[in-house]
Backbone as CSV, one residue per row, in Angstrom:
resi,resn,N_x,N_y,N_z,CA_x,CA_y,CA_z,C_x,C_y,C_z
1,ASN,61.659,-210.565,-113.355,60.797,-211.355,-113.799,59.001,-210.857,-113.576
2,TRP,58.430,-210.525,-114.447,57.138,-209.901,-114.114,56.024,-210.319,-113.541
3,ASP,56.345,-211.889,-113.421,55.231,-212.521,-112.533,55.267,-212.250,-111.021
4,THR,56.679,-212.228,-111.019,57.430,-212.380,-109.289,56.955,-210.646,-108.814
5,LEU,57.347,-210.171,-109.725,57.077,-208.368,-109.347,55.979,-207.861,-109.246
6,SER,54.969,-208.678,-110.227,53.585,-207.725,-109.841,52.840,-208.794,-108.811
7,ARG,53.503,-209.512,-108.245,53.115,-210.408,-107.339,53.461,-209.851,-105.907
8,TYR,54.680,-209.716,-105.608,55.131,-209.270,-104.528,56.022,-207.948,-104.145
9,ALA,55.879,-207.451,-105.106,56.448,-205.769,-105.460,55.966,-204.885,-104.177
10,LYS,54.460,-204.946,-103.752,53.871,-203.980,-103.437,54.234,-204.349,-101.748
11,GLN,54.289,-205.680,-101.462,55.154,-206.401,-99.969,56.112,-205.941,-99.680
12,TRP,56.969,-206.261,-100.753,58.238,-205.648,-100.805,58.575,-204.299,-100.381
13,CYS,57.872,-203.284,-100.962,57.666,-201.598,-100.656,57.325,-201.642,-99.663
14,LYS,56.220,-202.149,-99.138,56.229,-201.779,-97.547,57.018,-202.172,-96.655
15,ILE,57.956,-203.505,-96.990,58.634,-204.029,-95.817,59.886,-202.820,-96.104
16,PHE,60.543,-202.253,-96.951,61.532,-201.509,-97.192,61.301,-199.981,-96.644
17,LEU,60.188,-199.727,-96.838,59.413,-197.972,-96.422,58.652,-197.887,-95.002
18,ALA,58.273,-198.886,-94.718,57.431,-199.131,-93.835,57.709,-199.794,-92.472
19,ASP,57.674,-201.162,-92.833,58.501,-201.966,-91.723,59.683,-201.816,-91.194
20,LEU,60.609,-202.067,-92.282,61.753,-202.062,-91.540,62.220,-200.482,-90.997
21,PRO,61.903,-199.436,-91.492,62.083,-198.498,-90.975,61.024,-198.031,-89.431
22,VAL,60.395,-198.404,-89.227,59.776,-198.384,-87.761,60.457,-199.123,-87.043
23,ARG,60.842,-200.430,-87.603,61.427,-201.225,-86.679,62.996,-200.841,-86.026
24,TYR,63.519,-200.065,-86.879,65.090,-199.574,-86.293,65.332,-198.262,-86.441
25,THR,64.230,-197.544,-87.155,63.823,-195.951,-86.553,64.665,-195.282,-87.658
26,CYS,64.835,-196.150,-88.493,65.991,-195.146,-89.783,65.500,-196.188,-91.017
27,VAL,66.186,-195.463,-92.263,65.948,-196.266,-93.388,67.409,-196.169,-93.967
28,ARG,67.865,-197.588,-94.609,69.190,-197.452,-95.249,69.193,-197.076,-96.801
29,ALA,69.989,-196.604,-97.402,70.154,-196.514,-98.848,70.102,-197.542,-99.650
30,SER,70.194,-198.897,-99.013,70.082,-200.305,-99.696,68.765,-199.951,-99.916
31,TRP,67.992,-200.299,-98.472,66.470,-199.979,-98.518,65.260,-198.883,-99.414
32,LEU,66.044,-198.418,-100.105,65.242,-197.217,-100.871,65.635,-197.532,-102.263
33,ARG,67.118,-197.803,-102.830,67.332,-198.101,-103.688,66.604,-199.386,-104.172
34,LEU,66.394,-200.441,-103.141,65.495,-201.565,-103.509,63.952,-201.313,-104.370
35,ALA,63.548,-200.120,-103.181,62.435,-199.637,-103.099,61.991,-198.736,-104.765
36,GLN,63.186,-198.236,-105.199,63.097,-197.472,-106.233,63.169,-198.521,-107.927
37,SER,63.586,-199.657,-107.332,63.795,-200.852,-108.260,62.493,-201.304,-108.908
38,LEU,61.580,-201.218,-107.701,60.482,-202.125,-107.733,59.353,-201.263,-108.331
39,GLY,59.738,-199.824,-108.813,58.620,-199.073,-109.225,58.859,-199.133,-110.882
40,PHE,59.764,-200.097,-111.202,59.980,-199.689,-112.946,59.963,-201.530,-113.299
41,TYR,59.783,-201.941,-114.494,60.125,-202.749,-115.246,60.093,-202.699,-116.785
42,ARG,61.211,-202.790,-116.976,62.314,-202.988,-118.159,62.136,-201.319,-118.642
43,GLY,62.165,-200.483,-117.592,62.594,-199.162,-118.009,61.001,-198.434,-117.846
44,LYS,60.254,-199.176,-118.115,58.329,-198.697,-117.636,58.294,-198.201,-116.001
45,ALA,57.713,-196.981,-116.052,57.261,-196.987,-115.055,55.963,-197.473,-114.407
46,LEU,55.988,-197.703,-113.081,54.729,-198.796,-112.907,53.760,-197.818,-111.724
47,LYS,52.936,-197.409,-112.289,52.264,-196.371,-111.690,51.618,-196.611,-110.309
48,ASP,50.686,-197.791,-110.313,50.538,-198.163,-108.529,51.486,-198.346,-107.913
49,HIS,52.972,-198.675,-108.366,53.827,-199.017,-107.371,54.562,-198.046,-107.047
50,LEU,54.645,-196.776,-107.435,55.207,-195.896,-107.510,54.129,-194.432,-106.466
51,ASP,52.683,-194.783,-107.058,51.917,-194.056,-106.156,52.148,-194.918,-104.798
52,LEU,52.272,-195.962,-104.475,52.070,-196.581,-103.373,53.750,-196.108,-102.610
53,ILE,54.744,-196.097,-103.147,55.936,-195.654,-102.677,55.686,-194.147,-102.233
54,GLU,54.827,-193.314,-103.333,54.952,-192.124,-102.495,53.951,-191.786,-101.319
55,THR,53.131,-192.693,-101.078,52.266,-192.857,-99.964,53.170,-193.450,-98.724
56,LEU,53.854,-194.136,-98.901,54.520,-194.887,-97.586,55.401,-193.313,-97.378
57,ILE,56.250,-192.953,-98.166,56.977,-192.046,-97.833,56.117,-190.452,-97.311
58,GLN,55.163,-190.057,-97.325,54.047,-189.669,-96.982,53.638,-189.857,-95.763
59,SER,53.895,-190.834,-95.539,53.293,-191.520,-93.957,54.168,-191.572,-93.137
60,GLY,55.100,-191.678,-93.561,56.442,-192.338,-92.604,56.764,-191.240,-91.727
61,SER,57.597,-191.565,-90.873,58.277,-190.450,-90.254,59.183,-189.307,-90.588
62,VAL,58.915,-188.755,-90.151,59.587,-187.022,-91.068,60.882,-186.935,-90.835
63,ARG,61.251,-187.413,-89.527,62.795,-187.650,-89.306,63.462,-188.863,-90.295
64,VAL,63.119,-189.774,-90.613,63.225,-191.096,-91.336,63.506,-190.164,-92.894
65,PHE,62.572,-189.960,-93.145,62.484,-189.492,-94.951,62.157,-188.330,-94.903
66,SER,63.354,-187.667,-94.597,63.623,-185.892,-94.701,65.107,-185.787,-95.301
67,LEU,65.345,-184.544,-96.087,66.659,-184.518,-97.218,67.118,-182.818,-96.192
68,GLU,68.278,-182.938,-96.433,68.878,-181.399,-95.976,68.436,-180.419,-96.307
69,ASP,68.074,-179.343,-95.617,66.826,-178.504,-96.158,68.135,-176.501,-96.903
70,SER,69.324,-177.167,-97.094,70.264,-175.919,-97.226,71.303,-176.402,-97.480
71,ALA,72.097,-175.622,-98.568,73.679,-175.703,-99.044,74.715,-176.003,-97.666
72,ASP,74.105,-175.354,-96.970,75.206,-175.460,-95.628,74.915,-177.136,-95.032
73,GLY,73.683,-177.282,-95.131,73.769,-178.911,-94.837,74.126,-180.199,-96.012
74,TRP,74.304,-179.886,-96.841,74.756,-180.906,-98.060,76.330,-180.487,-97.925
75,LEU,76.856,-179.892,-97.661,78.087,-179.652,-97.732,78.858,-180.372,-96.769
76,GLY,77.956,-180.261,-95.771,78.187,-180.508,-94.329,78.359,-182.080,-94.290
77,LEU,77.418,-182.763,-94.876,77.267,-184.457,-95.349,79.004,-184.605,-96.077
78,LEU,79.313,-184.211,-96.994,80.433,-184.124,-97.568,81.405,-184.166,-96.859
79,ARG,81.701,-183.085,-95.958,82.777,-183.032,-95.028,83.011,-183.897,-93.928
80,ALA,82.056,-184.202,-93.469,81.297,-185.110,-92.333,82.232,-186.592,-92.901
81,TYR,82.134,-187.186,-93.835,82.496,-188.372,-94.415,83.986,-188.466,-94.548
82,ARG,84.404,-189.749,-93.961,85.804,-189.871,-94.353,86.091,-191.524,-94.517
83,GLY,86.862,-191.960,-95.800,87.005,-192.974,-95.976,88.582,-193.146,-96.796
84,SER,88.426,-194.104,-97.209,89.975,-194.305,-97.478,89.660,-193.761,-99.487
85,ALA,90.632,-193.467,-99.969,90.435,-192.960,-101.326,89.547,-194.086,-102.239
86,GLN,90.053,-195.247,-102.427,88.822,-196.040,-103.232,87.523,-196.553,-102.547
87,GLU,87.445,-196.248,-101.451,86.095,-196.553,-100.493,85.235,-195.240,-101.166
88,GLU,86.078,-194.119,-101.489,85.308,-193.173,-101.644,84.898,-192.982,-102.823
89,VAL,85.600,-193.472,-104.189,85.095,-193.480,-105.200,83.948,-194.464,-105.582
90,ALA,84.297,-195.925,-104.574,83.334,-196.670,-105.017,81.934,-196.119,-104.450
91,PHE,82.142,-195.472,-102.848,81.197,-194.589,-102.329,80.062,-193.781,-103.172
92,ALA,81.166,-193.087,-104.153,80.236,-191.945,-104.942,79.623,-192.904,-106.139
93,CYS,80.290,-193.828,-106.691,79.602,-194.699,-107.647,78.191,-195.295,-107.664
94,GLN,78.449,-196.318,-106.337,77.241,-196.837,-105.899,76.778,-196.471,-104.553
95,PRO,76.614,-195.617,-103.533,76.388,-195.439,-102.303,75.744,-196.493,-101.706
96,GLU,76.408,-197.118,-100.898,75.716,-198.249,-99.881,75.974,-197.926,-98.336
97,GLY,76.040,-196.605,-98.042,76.001,-196.317,-96.542,77.105,-197.293,-95.730
98,PRO,78.341,-197.035,-96.091,79.271,-197.769,-94.901,78.935,-197.701,-93.666
99,ASP,79.873,-197.916,-92.957,79.828,-198.090,-91.352,80.273,-196.685,-91.053
100,GLY,79.676,-196.234,-90.128,79.787,-194.631,-89.617,78.347,-193.798,-90.204
101,ASP,78.361,-193.080,-88.960,76.877,-192.573,-89.033,76.901,-191.489,-90.467
102,SER,78.163,-190.981,-90.322,78.163,-189.562,-91.735,77.886,-190.155,-92.946
103,GLY,78.823,-191.622,-93.102,78.701,-192.441,-94.347,77.219,-192.871,-94.815
104,ARG,76.432,-193.274,-94.030,74.779,-193.679,-93.790,74.099,-192.413,-94.192
105,GLU,74.163,-191.487,-93.425,73.482,-190.454,-93.887,73.511,-189.613,-95.133
106,LEU,74.719,-189.314,-95.523,74.998,-189.311,-96.940,74.364,-190.115,-98.127
107,ALA,74.869,-191.152,-97.578,74.241,-192.261,-98.706,72.505,-192.081,-98.714
108,ARG,71.825,-192.139,-97.547,70.083,-192.048,-97.278,70.234,-190.707,-97.955
109,ASN,70.729,-189.324,-97.858,69.972,-188.334,-98.467,70.038,-188.688,-100.222
110,LEU,71.344,-189.333,-100.880,71.777,-189.422,-102.366,70.354,-190.231,-102.423
111,CYS,70.104,-191.536,-102.283,69.408,-192.524,-102.604,67.663,-191.734,-102.409
112,LEU,67.265,-191.156,-101.329,66.108,-190.503,-101.040,65.745,-189.687,-102.119
113,LEU,66.948,-189.303,-102.415,66.613,-187.854,-103.599,66.400,-188.435,-104.828
114,ASP,66.684,-189.526,-104.987,66.839,-190.551,-106.324,65.242,-191.010,-106.550
115,LEU,64.738,-191.706,-105.209,63.587,-191.829,-105.152,62.539,-190.993,-105.575
116,LEU,62.748,-189.782,-104.790,61.685,-189.136,-105.008,61.313,-188.513,-106.542
117,ALA,62.433,-188.636,-107.127,62.566,-187.971,-108.685,61.704,-188.858,-109.172
118,ALA,62.317,-190.338,-108.703,61.851,-191.877,-109.669,60.267,-191.373,-109.770
119,THR,59.205,-191.188,-108.180,58.273,-191.247,-108.479,57.127,-189.973,-109.528
120,CYS,58.072,-188.861,-110.246,57.467,-187.917,-110.778,57.808,-188.865,-112.542
121,GLU,58.106,-190.065,-112.278,58.107,-190.249,-113.825,56.976,-191.170,-114.495
122,LYS,55.973,-191.185,-113.336,54.559,-191.438,-113.475,54.030,-190.351,-114.449
123,LYS,54.279,-188.883,-114.153,53.508,-188.002,-115.023,52.551,-187.692,-114.288
124,ASP,52.558,-187.327,-112.878,51.606,-186.994,-112.237,51.993,-185.547,-111.597
125,PRO,51.101,-184.708,-111.998,51.366,-183.228,-111.628,51.476,-183.238,-109.929
126,ALA,50.752,-184.102,-109.165,50.829,-184.834,-107.793,52.055,-184.682,-107.126
127,SER,52.494,-185.499,-108.216,53.804,-186.261,-107.587,54.818,-185.380,-107.986
128,ASP,54.875,-184.332,-108.506,56.251,-183.435,-108.584,56.093,-182.481,-107.559
129,VAL,54.732,-182.100,-107.241,54.758,-180.908,-106.111,55.185,-181.879,-104.469
130,PHE,54.787,-183.149,-104.621,54.919,-183.928,-103.723,56.893,-183.994,-103.333
131,ALA,57.589,-184.400,-104.744,58.662,-184.191,-104.932,59.595,-183.021,-104.589
132,ALA,59.054,-182.152,-104.904,59.486,-180.522,-104.779,59.244,-180.153,-103.278
133,SER,58.685,-180.496,-102.752,58.258,-179.782,-100.979,59.115,-180.618,-99.988
134,TYR,59.833,-181.768,-100.967,61.526,-182.206,-100.099,62.493,-181.353,-100.287
135,LEU,62.758,-180.808,-101.581,63.828,-180.153,-101.624,63.567,-179.133,-103.069
136,PRO,63.271,-177.327,-102.284,62.900,-176.164,-103.172,64.139,-176.156,-104.285
137,PHE,63.385,-175.907,-105.003,64.791,-175.497,-106.078,65.692,-174.431,-105.749
138,SER,65.861,-173.510,-104.964,66.248,-172.385,-104.312,67.664,-173.043,-103.796
139,VAL,67.354,-174.188,-102.721,68.180,-175.024,-102.198,69.077,-176.023,-103.178
140,ILE,68.607,-176.089,-104.341,69.377,-176.726,-105.610,70.381,-176.141,-105.660
141,ALA,70.097,-174.880,-106.124,70.629,-173.622,-106.791,71.323,-173.319,-105.909
142,ASN,71.606,-173.255,-104.684,72.446,-172.544,-104.187,73.380,-173.405,-103.460
143,THR,73.125,-175.126,-103.285,74.100,-176.074,-103.324,75.338,-176.268,-104.524
144,LEU,74.507,-176.161,-105.326,75.280,-176.500,-106.806,76.311,-174.983,-106.672
145,SER,76.117,-173.786,-106.545,76.695,-172.698,-106.559,77.743,-172.929,-105.460
146,ALA,77.479,-173.025,-104.492,78.384,-173.509,-103.042,79.706,-174.242,-103.803
147,LEU,79.056,-175.278,-103.918,79.751,-176.631,-104.418,81.055,-175.704,-105.399
148,HIS,80.623,-175.436,-106.409,81.309,-174.966,-107.331,82.137,-173.875,-107.258
149,THR,81.987,-173.392,-106.142,83.018,-171.808,-105.649,83.520,-171.807,-104.445
150,LEU,83.609,-173.126,-104.060,84.739,-173.364,-103.076,85.810,-173.092,-103.236
151,SER,86.609,-172.476,-101.788,88.060,-172.071,-102.005,88.878,-173.417,-102.064
152,ALA,90.338,-172.954,-102.422,91.452,-174.275,-102.369,91.144,-175.123,-100.704
153,GLU,90.951,-174.074,-100.022,91.053,-174.862,-98.683,89.713,-175.847,-98.409
154,GLU,88.796,-175.353,-98.526,87.344,-175.463,-98.754,87.249,-176.687,-99.214
155,ALA,87.632,-176.818,-100.326,87.362,-178.379,-101.381,88.435,-179.444,-100.856
156,ALA,89.432,-179.061,-100.103,90.450,-180.272,-99.900,89.777,-180.496,-98.697
157,GLU,88.655,-180.292,-98.038,88.281,-180.849,-96.708,87.196,-181.668,-97.439
158,MET,86.892,-182.066,-98.255,86.006,-183.331,-99.477,86.368,-183.579,-100.487
159,ASN,86.625,-184.869,-100.669,86.957,-185.428,-101.594,86.008,-185.360,-103.022
160,PRO,86.780,-184.959,-104.130,85.994,-184.502,-104.936,84.884,-185.807,-106.034
161,TRP,84.965,-187.288,-105.799,84.236,-187.960,-106.312,82.657,-187.798,-105.561
162,LEU,82.595,-187.631,-104.145,81.746,-187.369,-103.297,81.038,-186.319,-104.193
163,GLY,81.664,-185.241,-103.948,81.003,-184.164,-104.750,80.286,-184.512,-106.411
164,TYR,80.999,-185.047,-106.782,80.412,-185.735,-108.069,79.138,-186.476,-108.196
165,ALA,78.944,-187.272,-107.049,78.101,-188.054,-106.652,76.613,-186.635,-106.408
166,LEU,76.946,-185.865,-105.730,75.752,-185.145,-105.020,75.269,-184.518,-105.994
167,LYS,76.346,-183.873,-106.919,75.769,-182.708,-108.206,75.014,-183.484,-109.123
168,GLY,75.361,-184.903,-109.517,74.780,-185.826,-110.277,73.249,-185.815,-109.669
169,ALA,72.824,-186.047,-108.296,72.114,-186.668,-107.839,70.896,-184.960,-107.947
170,LEU,71.449,-184.183,-107.782,70.548,-183.023,-107.647,70.423,-182.694,-109.084
171,VAL,71.224,-182.777,-110.256,70.827,-182.425,-111.460,69.632,-183.305,-111.775
172,ARG,69.857,-184.370,-111.979,68.692,-185.919,-111.752,67.646,-184.764,-111.490
173,PHE,67.473,-184.975,-109.914,66.612,-184.500,-109.459,65.969,-183.210,-110.081
174,VAL,66.715,-181.859,-110.737,65.988,-180.683,-111.046,65.340,-181.458,-112.679
175,GLY,66.055,-182.277,-113.328,65.306,-182.560,-114.293,64.284,-183.611,-114.405
176,ARG,63.923,-184.287,-113.260,62.651,-184.815,-113.185,61.837,-184.472,-112.595
177,VAL,62.036,-183.191,-111.731,60.749,-182.532,-111.041,60.749,-181.363,-111.449
178,TYR,61.577,-180.553,-111.807,61.206,-179.144,-112.100,61.237,-178.839,-113.782
179,LEU,61.975,-179.996,-114.808,62.171,-179.313,-115.803,60.941,-180.145,-116.902
180,GLY,60.880,-181.499,-116.008,59.697,-181.824,-116.750,58.182,-181.581,-116.344
181,THR,58.161,-180.765,-115.806,56.505,-180.509,-114.818,55.859,-179.797,-115.733
182,GLU,53.977,-179.846,-115.591,53.318,-179.341,-116.270,52.892,-178.211,-114.768
183,VAL,53.288,-178.440,-113.783,52.783,-177.493,-112.188,53.467,-176.054,-112.424
184,ARG,52.873,-174.918,-112.798,53.230,-173.714,-113.611,54.188,-173.362,-112.253
185,ARG,53.722,-173.334,-110.968,54.512,-172.963,-109.754,56.331,-173.209,-110.232
186,LEU,56.067,-174.564,-110.134,57.289,-175.353,-110.200,57.993,-174.888,-111.289
187,ALA,57.562,-174.659,-112.364,58.465,-174.142,-113.759,59.074,-172.791,-113.320
188,THR,57.949,-172.090,-112.917,58.257,-170.699,-112.530,59.869,-170.414,-111.650
189,SER,59.491,-171.103,-110.742,60.508,-171.191,-109.801,62.064,-171.324,-110.595
190,ILE,62.020,-172.342,-111.440,63.224,-172.748,-112.169,63.570,-171.661,-113.666
191,GLN,62.001,-170.950,-113.951,62.583,-169.968,-114.782,62.899,-168.367,-114.379
192,ASN,62.739,-167.999,-113.027,63.092,-167.125,-112.602,64.446,-166.634,-112.400
193,PRO,65.062,-165.563,-113.398,66.461,-164.972,-113.687,66.978,-164.990,-112.014
194,MET,66.432,-165.249,-111.108,66.849,-164.998,-109.708,68.047,-166.254,-109.405
195,SER,66.915,-167.207,-110.014,67.664,-168.871,-109.196,69.047,-168.967,-109.948
196,ASN,69.554,-168.305,-110.704,70.930,-168.306,-111.315,71.324,-169.756,-112.015
197,LEU,70.002,-170.006,-112.810,70.273,-171.215,-113.810,71.123,-170.674,-115.078
198,TRP,70.334,-169.572,-115.412,70.993,-169.147,-116.899,71.775,-167.834,-116.836
199,PRO,72.573,-167.972,-117.823,73.774,-167.169,-118.130,73.154,-165.788,-118.084
200,ALA,73.940,-164.609,-117.365,73.401,-163.407,-117.162,73.169,-162.983,-118.968
201,ALA,72.425,-161.900,-118.936,71.896,-161.768,-120.520,73.455,-160.312,-120.665
202,GLY,73.521,-160.704,-121.828,75.020,-159.719,-122.182,76.342,-160.343,-121.065
203,GLY,76.499,-161.188,-120.469,77.588,-161.687,-120.102,78.210,-160.985,-119.016
204,GLY,79.441,-161.165,-118.444,79.996,-159.998,-117.873,79.604,-160.478,-116.490
205,GLY,78.795,-161.115,-116.040,78.850,-161.305,-114.738,79.580,-162.717,-113.817
206,THR,79.176,-161.645,-112.672,81.005,-162.151,-111.286,80.175,-163.895,-111.326
207,VAL,79.059,-163.906,-111.512,78.992,-165.517,-110.680,78.194,-166.619,-111.892
208,LEU,79.127,-167.637,-112.062,78.635,-168.173,-112.955,77.516,-168.960,-113.002
209,SER,76.190,-169.212,-114.329,75.048,-170.033,-113.953,75.647,-171.324,-113.934
210,LEU,74.191,-171.959,-113.518,74.658,-173.678,-113.014,75.115,-174.602,-114.248
211,PHE,74.609,-173.887,-115.439,75.112,-174.548,-117.030,76.643,-174.600,-116.925
212,GLU,76.679,-173.053,-116.729,78.419,-173.189,-117.047,79.094,-173.815,-115.571
213,CYS,78.749,-173.882,-114.895,78.964,-174.855,-113.499,79.134,-176.173,-114.078
214,LEU,77.814,-176.762,-114.678,77.925,-177.960,-114.580,78.883,-178.583,-115.979
215,ALA,78.825,-177.652,-116.969,79.994,-177.567,-118.143,81.317,-177.722,-117.716
216,SER,81.775,-177.011,-116.887,82.891,-176.923,-116.442,83.254,-178.607,-115.520
217,GLU,81.760,-179.004,-114.706,82.495,-180.002,-113.984,82.469,-181.187,-114.794
218,LEU,81.997,-181.269,-116.482,82.194,-182.132,-116.659,83.400,-182.611,-117.415
219,GLY,83.908,-181.386,-117.830,85.297,-181.645,-118.337,86.502,-181.964,-117.244
220,THR,86.238,-181.132,-115.886,86.891,-181.549,-114.802,86.823,-183.233,-114.535
221,PHE,85.718,-183.622,-114.416,85.186,-185.333,-114.012,86.390,-186.338,-115.477
222,ALA,86.130,-185.501,-116.430,86.379,-186.888,-117.292,88.130,-186.488,-117.362
223,SER,88.530,-185.588,-116.493,89.918,-185.373,-116.632,90.294,-186.340,-115.712
224,ALA,89.321,-186.205,-114.383,89.943,-186.778,-112.871,89.356,-188.642,-113.507
225,LEU,88.795,-188.559,-114.244,88.513,-190.549,-114.601,90.024,-190.738,-115.200
226,ARG,90.359,-189.914,-116.265,91.879,-190.065,-116.758,93.033,-190.346,-115.899
227,ARG,92.953,-189.280,-114.631,94.057,-189.362,-113.930,93.739,-190.543,-112.635
228,ARG,92.421,-191.068,-113.074,92.285,-192.084,-111.756,93.131,-193.254,-111.297
229,ASP,93.354,-193.484,-109.944,94.267,-194.666,-109.490,94.474,-195.482,-110.329
230,LYS,95.827,-196.111,-111.095,96.180,-196.810,-111.558,95.884,-198.418,-110.670
231,GLY,96.069,-198.360,-109.794,95.588,-199.527,-108.279,94.281,-200.020,-108.326
232,LEU,93.131,-199.075,-108.873,91.574,-199.667,-109.127,91.582,-200.618,-110.030
233,GLN,91.255,-201.930,-110.120,91.178,-202.783,-111.356,89.755,-203.645,-111.117
234,GLY,89.606,-204.299,-112.621,88.820,-205.254,-112.732,87.181,-204.321,-112.074
235,ALA,86.532,-205.092,-111.603,85.166,-204.395,-110.953,84.830,-203.385,-110.063
236,GLU,86.078,-202.910,-109.583,86.504,-201.662,-109.118,86.457,-200.511,-110.251
237,GLU,87.554,-200.899,-111.254,87.587,-199.867,-112.487,86.357,-200.003,-112.967
238,ARG,84.937,-200.442,-113.140,84.184,-200.278,-113.918,83.214,-199.790,-113.394
239,ARG,83.239,-199.869,-112.333,82.466,-199.231,-111.436,82.811,-197.641,-111.753
240,VAL,83.986,-197.381,-111.857,84.126,-196.011,-111.441,84.231,-195.460,-113.195
241,THR,83.902,-196.246,-114.309,83.943,-195.636,-115.137,82.326,-195.734,-115.651
242,SER,81.710,-196.012,-114.687,80.104,-196.063,-114.852,79.177,-194.770,-114.240
243,GLN,80.567,-194.300,-113.563,80.431,-192.829,-112.892,79.431,-191.686,-114.002
244,SER,80.005,-191.699,-114.864,79.342,-190.933,-115.889,77.825,-191.230,-116.092
245,ASP,77.529,-191.892,-116.414,76.203,-192.457,-116.087,75.073,-192.174,-115.088
246,PHE,76.106,-192.288,-114.224,75.616,-192.424,-112.894,75.188,-190.910,-112.650
247,ILE,76.208,-190.139,-112.860,76.001,-188.456,-112.772,75.095,-187.886,-113.516
248,PHE,75.379,-187.962,-114.398,74.864,-187.033,-115.533,73.544,-187.726,-115.975
249,THR,72.681,-188.898,-115.860,71.905,-189.025,-116.372,70.506,-188.697,-115.957
250,ALA,69.730,-187.836,-116.687,68.495,-187.010,-115.900,67.351,-187.788,-116.526
């Protein structure tokens, strides 16, 4: 409802991103998702609301509004989370931050990543720079490459559904912050041949480009959906099916 949104959205944003984090010295994934939803109406970015969200994040606690700053940090979050198979599938589709510090921290990072990317929808170069300051492209490239090159033993330590959720959030962030920007410095960072984004000229390289990695992941993910546990029924099954939208919509 537009009337309700226009009247209360800014107040709710302050509650989710300022009042509650100060009171509880943390931020929950659900608060971040709710704040993100208040920045849009029928798919259209609301500049005033997104400006406020950006300001609230910038003025908040560095500890509360922070992202993992290395590939090891992101992989550590995946290794730390332990849940049942169904819990992990549902978490990857719609991270809620289940009980346990590791689950909450993984969900918080994923949802903050999406919220920062969402602020770039208002097409303001300053917002692109702001979002990129939280996660340099070099960290994204290293994380995606590390996920793709895990050994069999390392991959066994983490549930693949959580890996899909992280890859999806990182790809959406790249699309909104680095590919769609008019900021030369950000565009240059992703065009650098050393970024490992593009296939090597002439081929024959020993390291797959990120595009090649993601193409491979699409096929793996589709196969995983077809093989998923037959015990997942009803709403649970519909949430799994919607995973493709959650991951690859940039």
